[in-house]
N, C-alpha and C positions, 0 to 999 in steps of 0.2 A: 503494499499498499504508501504511497505516495503524496506529498502533500505542498501545497504551494502556500507563498505569503498570503496573511490574514490581514484584511480590513480592521481597523480599530474598533468598531462595533463586536465583532465577531472576538476580537483577541480578548478584550474585555470578559465575554462570554466565555471562552476557554479557561480563563486565569481563574475564574469565580467558581464553575464547575469542577478544579481540577486538572484538566486535561492538560498535556502538554504542549508548549509552545513549539514554534518550529520556524523556519525561512526558507525562501528559496524565491525564484521569477515567480511572478504572479500567475494566477490559475489563467493562462493563454496559451495559445498553441508552441510549441517546442518542437525542436529536431531533437532527434536521436542521441545527435551529441550534444547539444545543452543540459539535455536528461540527465548523462552519464557523469555529466560535472554538478548537478544539483545539488544543494544541500536541505535536507528535509529531515524532521523524528517525526516517525506516525505511530498512531497507538491502532491496533488492531481491533475490528469490531466485533469478534466472536469469542475467543480464548477467553479471558476474563471475565467475562460476562455469565459467559456456561458454567465457568469454575463457580462462581459465586454461585452459580442460581441450585449446582449439585449440593453446595453446603447448605441451603438452604437461606443465602443470604440475600438473594435478588427474587422476582418474579418469572412466572414461567417465560416470558418472552425476553430471549437473552440480546435482540440486538434491534433497532430501530426499521422500520422499512421504509422506503425509498418517498419523498413527497412528491418525486414525478409519478408516481402510479396512479390512476384517475382513482377516486375514492371509495366507490363501489368495487373496484379491485383489489383495493387495499384489505378490505375483509378476508376475500377470497384469498389473497396471497396468505394472509394470516391464518387462513384456517389451511391453506396446505402447507404452511411450517410443521401443523400439528403431524401432517404427516410424513416428515421427513425421516422417522426413524421405521417405516412403514412400507417398505419397497414392493411392488407390487412383482416386479421378474422371479426369476428361478431360485426357489430355495436350493440352500445344497447342507447337503447331511452333514451331521457334525463329524460323522469317521472319514470322510473325504477332505478332511482340513487341511492335509498336508499336501492335497494338489490343487488348492483354491489361487485364487488372486494373493493372498497375502505370501506364499512361498513364492510367487513369482516376482512379490515386489521385493520381498527379502533378497532373492538372488540379484535384483537391481541395485543395492546399497551401494554405497562409493562413498560415505564418510567414515570417518575413523571413529567406529563405536566404542573403542576400548576407552575413548578421554573418558577421565574420572577426576572432575575439580568441584569445587563447592558450589557454583553456581549452576553445573549441571543436576548434581545432587540434592539441590534443593528445589528443581523443577521435579527430578524424578518421585521423589519423596512423594510430592503432594498427587502425583498421577498414581503411584502405586496404591495410596492411602484412598483414592476414591475410584477404583475401578468400573463404577456405573458411570463418569466420566468418559473414561475408554471406549464402554461398551454403547453410552449414545452417538459416541462424535463416529465410531466404527460404522452403527446401522448410519448415520447419515450417507456414512461416505459410500454407501452401495449402489447409488445410482451414476456416480460421476467417478470412480476412481480407476475404472479400467480405463475409459479415455484419457484421463489424466498420464495415468504411468505410459500408456501406448505413446502419446506424445512426448514423455520426457524419454522414454526409449529411443524414439526415431531422430532427438538431438544429442544423446549420447549424455544426459544430463543423470545426475546419482538419482535412483529410487527416491531418495528421501525427501527431494524437491516434489511429490507427490504428494506427500502429507502435509506443505505448507499450509494449504487451505484450513487446516487446525488451527492453525496459530491467526490466520489471518480471518476465517470469518465461520470456523467451528463449524466449515461444511455446509453455511446457511446459504444458498443461493440469493436471498432477499436480505442480507445483512448489511447494514448500511451503519457508518461511523457518525461521529460529530464531526469529524472532519468532509465531510461529503463523499466518502469512499464509499463503494457499492462492489459488490456480489463474490463471490467465492474468493477472488484473487484482491478485492479492496482496492480497485484503481478511482482515482481522482478523476475528473475531467480532462483536465491536460495530459496527465502520464495516457488515459487509455486513449484520448487522440493522436498520440504518437505511435501507438500499434493498431490507429483505426479503430477502435472504440468508439462510434458516434453515440450521439444521444438525439433524437428528437420526439415529436410530441408522441411519437408511436412505439417507439423501442428506446432501452438503452442498452446497447451492448458491451457495457462493462457488466454487466449481468449473463450476457449469454455465453452460456458452457462452453461452448464451441470456441469463438472468437476471444473471449477474456481467457480463455484457459494456453490457447496459440500464443496469445499477445506477452500473458505472463512467462512463461517460460522463454520467449525468445527476449524480454528484457534479462531475465534472468539470465540467460547464455551470454546477450553482451555483457551483463555484468562480470562473469567469470572472467571473460574476454578479457576485459578493463583489468582484470590484477590477476593476470595470467594465468588464468585455471585454479584460481585459490576460490574453492566453493565456500569457504565459511565467508570471506571478504565479501563475495557477491551476494550473498544473505542477508549479513549486517547493511550493505547498502542498498537493498531492496525497499530495507525499514527505514535508515537513515539518509540515504542518498548519497551516491558515491564519492561527491565533491566532501561530505563529512567523515566518511571513512580514510580519503587519501590524505586530507588535512589532519586528521589522527597521526597518520603513518608518519607524514612528514615531522610532524612534534618530534616522534618516537626517536627517529632520524638522526635530529638534530641533537638530541640528549643521548645519543647510542645505547638506545635501549633497543628492544626487540621489535618486530613490525606485524608478528600473525594477529589474528584476533581477539585471541585472550590477552594479549599485552596491550590494548589500546584501550586508550582513555574515552569511550563513546559514551553517546545519551544512555539514561536508566532506562529506556526501555529497550534501544539494540543490547543493551549487554543481557537481557533475558530473552531477547529473540530467537538468539541462535541455542541457548541450552535448553528451553522449551523445545524445539524441533528437534534437536539431539534425543533430549530425553523420553519423548515420544516415539520414535524410532528406534530405539533400547528395547520397550517395551512390545513394540511392534516384533524386533528383530528376536525377542526371548519371552511372549508372554507369561508363559510356565513358572521363571523365576520370579516374579512379582505376582504370583498367583492371580492371572489375569486371564481367562477363556476369551478368544475373538470370535464375533458368531462370523462362520464362514462366506466368501462371497465369490460365486463361478468365477472362474475363468474365463470368461464370456463375456461380450457387449451386454449392458443392462438395454441398450436402447440403440435405435436406429435412424438415422437421419432421412427422412422421407421428402422428395421433391415437390412441392404443391404448385408449382408454376406461376402461380401469383397469389394475391391478397385470400384469406379466409379466418373467418370467426372460428375464433377458437373454442367455444362451447357446440360448432359445428363441427369442429374437427376432434373433439371426444366423444363425440356421438357414434361418429364414422369408425374412428377406432375401436368403441367399445370400451373406454376408460373412463373413469371421472373426469373432470375440467380440473381437480386437482392435481391430479397426476400430471396433465399437460403444461400447470402451470411449475411443477416443480424440476421440468425438463425445459422448460421453456420461459424461465423468469425474466428475459428481457421484456417483454411486450407491457407496456404501460396502459393500453387500451383492450377492448375486448375482442380484438383481431391482430394479426400479423400486419405488419407495414406495408403499405400499399407498393413502395420502392423497393422492398426485398431487405435482407434476404429471403427467398422464397422456398422456407424450406422449415419442417416442425420435427424435434426430436421426440419419437413414439417409442414406450417400449415393443423391446425386442419382440416379443412373441404378438403383439397388437397390429405390427407394424405391415404385414400383407393385407389383414382387413381392413387397415387405415388406406392402404394405396388403392385398395378394390372399389372400396367405397368412395373414394375420391375420381375414381376414374367414370362411376356411372352418375356421380352427383352433376346435375344440371349446373352450367357456370355461373346463372345468374342465381345462385343459392348458395353461393360462397360466401357473400356477404349480401344484407339486404339494404334495399335501397330506398330513399324516402324522396318520391315526387312532390316536393313543396312547391306550392303556390303564395310568392309574396305579400303580404296585407300592409295595409296602411298603416304607420307607426314603428315597420320593422328594420331593424338594421343588421348587418351580419353578423354582429356582434350578440345581439337580442336570439338571432335563430339560432347561431352556434350554441350559444347559452343551453337553448331548449334543448337541443338534440347531443346535448355533453362533445359538442366538437368544437374547431377551431375555427377561427374567420380563414385563416390560411387553408386549413385541408382543403373549407368547400369552395375557396378560389380555385386550389389545384385540379378539385374534381371537375368543376364547371368550367376550365379554363378562363378565367376572369384575370385581367390584370390589375383590378382596382377595388375596392370596396364599396362601390358605387351598386346599388340594385334599383329595382322600379317597381312599382306595383304591379302586381299580378305576371312578373317574370319568373319561370320556372326554374327552380334548382333540383340537382340532385342531391342529395344528402346520405353516405353511409351510415348507418345505424346495425345495431346487433341484430341476429337472427333470434335471438331468445329475450324471452322477458327478463328484467334485472335480476329477479332469482336465481338465474341460469350463472351469473358471474357474483352473485355476492349470497352470505347467510340467507336462511329462508326465514329467520327473524331479523332481527337486526344488524346493523354492520358491527362489526368485530370492534372496531374501536370505539366502539357508543359501549359495545358489553364490556370490553375491559375497564373503562371508564365509571361504569356501575360498579362493576367489582372492586375496585380502588375504593370508590364510595362507602362501601361495608364495611369496608377495612379500615377505615378512617374516621377520626371524630371530627374531621372537618366540613365546613359548610361548602357544596359544588354551587360553583358560580358560571355562569354562560359569561364568558366575557367577549365582546365583539372587537376585535383591533380597530385603533383609530391610526389616521394618519400620523405617522413619527413615532408609531409605538416600537419599542424593541424588546425583547426576550428580559432584558433586564431589567427596563421600567415596570414592564405587567409582572414581574417575581416580587419585586421590592414594595410594589403596592399593595400587595395579596399576604406579605410577611414570606415566602416558598424562595426556594432554589428555582435558579435556570432548568436545571437539570431535571427538577421535578416537573415545570411546566410543560418543556418537549415530550418528556417522557408518557405524559397523562396524553398527550395530543398527538403521539406516534412520529414525532418531529425530531429534528435534532438541531444544535443551536445557530448552527451556522444557515438554516433554512431560512428564507425570504418571509417576511410577514407581510399579509396583505388588506387593506383598509375593506372593514366587512365581513374580514375571517372570523369564522367562530371557534372560539378555545374555551377548554373546561379545565377551571383550576379546582383545588380542594385548600380549601383556607382554615387556618384556623384562629386567623386574626379577630381580634376582636371588632365587634361589628359587621364582619362578612358577611352573615345573614341578610343584615339590610341592603347592605353592598349587594349582594345578590340579587336582590329583588328590585333594586332601585338603578342598576345598570352603571351608574357612575356616584362618588363621594356626592357629589355636588347635590344628586337626588335623593340618599341615603335618609337624609332628615326627615323628610316627607313620608318613610315610612313606618308603621308601626307592626309589632307583634299582635298579633290576636287570636285570643281561643275561642275557636268553637265546639259546639256541643251539635252533632248530628240529628237533626229532627225527622220524625215519621216521613215519608215521602221524599226526604232529600237525594240527591245524586251528586256527584261532582260538579258533571256540568250545569246543575243548577246552584250550587253554591256558588262555583266560580264565576258565572253569571252577577249574583249577587254583590259579588264584591268587586268584582272587574280586576278577577286575577286567571288566570290561564289553568287547565285541569292539570297538565301534566306538572307545570309548578307545585300545586298543593299535592300529588302524589309524589313528587321528589320531598317536599317539607316532610311529609309522614311517612315516606318509606311505605308507600300502597302501590298496590298493581290494580291499574286502573279500571281492570277487565272486573274485578271483584266488587258487589255491591257492599255499600254502605251500612253500618248497622247503627239504630236509634239509639242514643244515649254516646256514642262513641266518640272521641273528645279528638279535634285535629287543632295543628297551628297554621297559622294564616300570618301573609306578610303582604299588607294591603298600603297602598299609595292612598294617602288620607284624602288626597285631590280629586280621586275616583271612585272612592267606597259611597255606598248607599248613606 
């Protein structure tokens, strides 16, 4: 994972949340030569947080979801993440473990695993004490490890490199760090672009299993060449930048000291980065010595790459392949929307046992059914932005599809607009979005007051957190974001605050109006309903339910006590 120079507000946010800072060229296009001389320090998204969750010190979700994913698909992606440890591929009998993919991986190991020092021992000790961590991350790897190892072998890279996603993302393809790094290999936008991992409204190739793996291994190979085949220095550079490592080497040379990885003065994160990988490799190399049993993985591809020829709806693809859509998302996590990108690449990864079924279904599918199209007639008062918002797309997409050179539209003009072939339930949880469920679960575990905050122009995470007496990290975690994500006016956030007066603030929407809100006790009368009470006090049914932890589908009982927060300017 690589980083670039931060703007001041983001830097402040990182300092507040305890993340490391870093320096380097701004997040813009780089050449590979510039990248190989850059200086940066990175904090991988997956490993530390998964460790904390295994120890019971963190929530079940180990990393954030990329904010570029369309909101309804965020919940689907979150649901897919629950399936990370439940592959649908071929199961391997435990008694054939000697002939599975782990055996092939061991044969490709090329680092010195006899190394023994305090830094390695510290990491090794933790992993050995937590076999459930190794079990979880090994199961997550089952979808991707065969392809990654195959690509490492083609480049004559040590097999240990295939385990690097353990440290970077804990093999979570949706992992998204505070530094805007995404995917199994944790590329930031600028580094991703060096290796052709481009981002668009439709997709983010940093999360693409094939493209990101190839890009990461090309980068690691270039770093190894940069340091004359020293794989440990290449690994350190992947984390902290070749410029950082080279500067440390120059310092040691000037002082007459050794210049190997273990002798260098490197950032704290980088000093732990290589030992983590070596410790994991030691366990994979000899699991029995550490009392660990690895889940067997077949030494065969988990997925096949199917040429789709053109854009296709993901839910439609799942139906044709005979798998659920969560499996499609886990193998194709790059897609931000309900369909593949119209500009390609026109391919989908499908479980191997379902690939032929998918090909046959695709061949028999009417091309017009690959993606649904809405023939929309422009109404008076319409704008391209308004229409785009209505159909969950963007003005640029509508312009591209309709060969328009400007945003100008006229009444009665016909526009073709791509829409999903399935209803929204096919792309999100059937009840509420995953994020909303998570926020509700947080509310049940905290004594704080839920505040539905609407972002104002000029707001920052720091301002919002300080106003409500919480941390930046809490605000971003509650809302599935990272501190570096942009805030947009009108965006809605959920905050759980223990700050005095927060309940009134939640009701009023701003401190200026909080003085006009009063806490009222109300006893339910015969014939009352939430709707009737809400109408009487000019409040919202959902707010009453939230204030009193009620299910809006259940009936109220006469004599039941409720708490209301009423604006005296609008009360009866």
